[in-house]
C-alpha positions in Angstrom: -7.5 33.9 55.8 -9.1 36.3 58.2 -7.1 39.4 59.1 -4.6 39.1 56.2 -5.0 42.7 55.0 -4.3 44.4 58.4 -1.3 42.1 59.0 0.2 42.9 55.5 -0.5 46.6 56.1 1.2 46.5 59.5 4.1 44.5 57.8 4.6 47.0 55.1 4.5 49.8 57.5 7.1 48.1 59.7 9.4 47.5 56.5 9.2 51.0 55.7 10.5 52.1 59.1 13.6 50.0 58.8 17.0 51.8 59.0 18.2 50.0 55.8 14.9 50.6 53.9 15.4 52.4 50.5 12.9 53.5 47.9 14.6 51.0 45.5 13.9 48.3 47.9 10.3 49.4 48.2 9.9 49.3 44.5 11.5 45.8 44.3 9.2 44.5 46.8 6.1 46.3 45.0 5.3 48.5 48.1 6.3 51.7 46.5 5.1 52.5 43.0 7.8 53.1 40.4 7.4 56.6 39.0 5.8 56.5 35.6 6.7 59.8 33.8 5.2 60.6 30.5 6.9 63.2 28.3 4.2 64.9 26.3 6.6 65.7 23.6 7.2 62.1 22.7 3.6 60.9 22.7 2.3 59.7 19.3 -1.2 58.2 18.6 -1.3 54.8 17.3 -4.1 54.5 14.7 -6.0 51.7 13.0 -9.0 51.9 10.7 -11.9 49.7 9.9 -14.9 50.0 7.8 -18.4 50.1 9.7 -21.5 50.5 7.6 -19.4 51.6 4.8 -17.5 54.4 6.5 -14.0 54.5 8.0 -13.8 54.3 11.7 -10.4 55.6 13.0 -9.6 53.7 16.2 -7.3 55.1 18.8 -6.7 55.2 22.4 -6.9 58.3 24.5 -4.1 57.8 27.3 -3.4 60.9 29.2 -4.4 63.2 26.5 -7.4 65.6 26.5 -8.4 64.9 22.9 -7.0 63.9 19.4 -6.9 66.0 16.2 -7.6 64.0 13.2 -6.5 65.1 9.5 -7.6 63.3 6.4 -6.5 63.2 2.7 -9.2 62.1 0.5 -6.9 61.9 -2.7 -8.6 64.9 -4.2 -5.5 67.1 -4.6 -6.2 68.9 -1.4 -3.7 67.0 0.8 -4.2 66.5 4.4 -7.0 68.7 5.7 -8.5 69.2 9.1 -11.1 66.5 10.0 -12.1 66.8 13.6 -11.0 66.9 17.1 -12.6 64.4 19.2 -12.4 63.6 23.2 -13.7 60.1 23.2 -11.9 57.4 21.2 -12.8 55.8 18.0 -14.0 58.5 15.3 -16.4 57.4 12.3 -15.7 59.5 9.1 -19.3 60.4 8.0 -18.1 62.3 4.9 -20.3 61.2 1.9 -18.6 58.2 0.2 -17.4 58.2 -3.4 -20.0 57.7 -6.1 -21.5 54.2 -6.5 -19.4 52.0 -8.5 -16.1 54.2 -7.7 -13.5 54.0 -4.9 -10.8 56.2 -3.3 -7.9 55.8 -1.0 -8.5 57.9 2.2 -5.4 58.6 4.5 -5.5 59.8 8.2 -3.2 61.0 10.5 -3.7 62.4 14.0 -1.7 64.3 16.9 -2.8 64.3 20.6 -4.1 67.5 22.1 -3.5 68.4 25.9 -5.0 71.7 27.1 -6.4 72.8 23.9 -2.9 72.5 22.1 -1.1 70.0 19.9 1.4 67.8 21.9 3.8 65.1 20.9 4.4 63.6 17.5 2.1 63.0 14.5 0.8 59.4 14.0 2.1 57.3 11.2 -0.3 57.6 8.4 -2.9 55.0 7.7 -4.8 54.4 4.5 -8.1 52.7 3.6 -10.0 52.2 0.4 -13.6 53.4 0.5 -16.3 52.9 -2.2 -19.6 54.1 -3.1 
């Protein structure tokens, strides 16, 4: 239908000038966006893990964060240790795998980073069995 965009734009502009128009009405009509505030203190990464070419790949989404900080526990008695900070989703753990014929349970957790500082909550711990 030719001219539909200009007519719709004109109608929306007219609606916004009406005396009884409110922000709530505009949001109900989807002509004013609903504010979407994100509290950085409540952000919590959701991790998944898969094996690719023998190595764990930690799957995550970036959202509004600058990066993610990942920690790993390789079951070697050292507990969780820093692994990496990554700015692009999905991180491959390239650490050498256990010796051939053996396996280990590796655990991962992560926290978002914003402006070079940790923000939000730690993710739930995920585990995966890796073998040599």
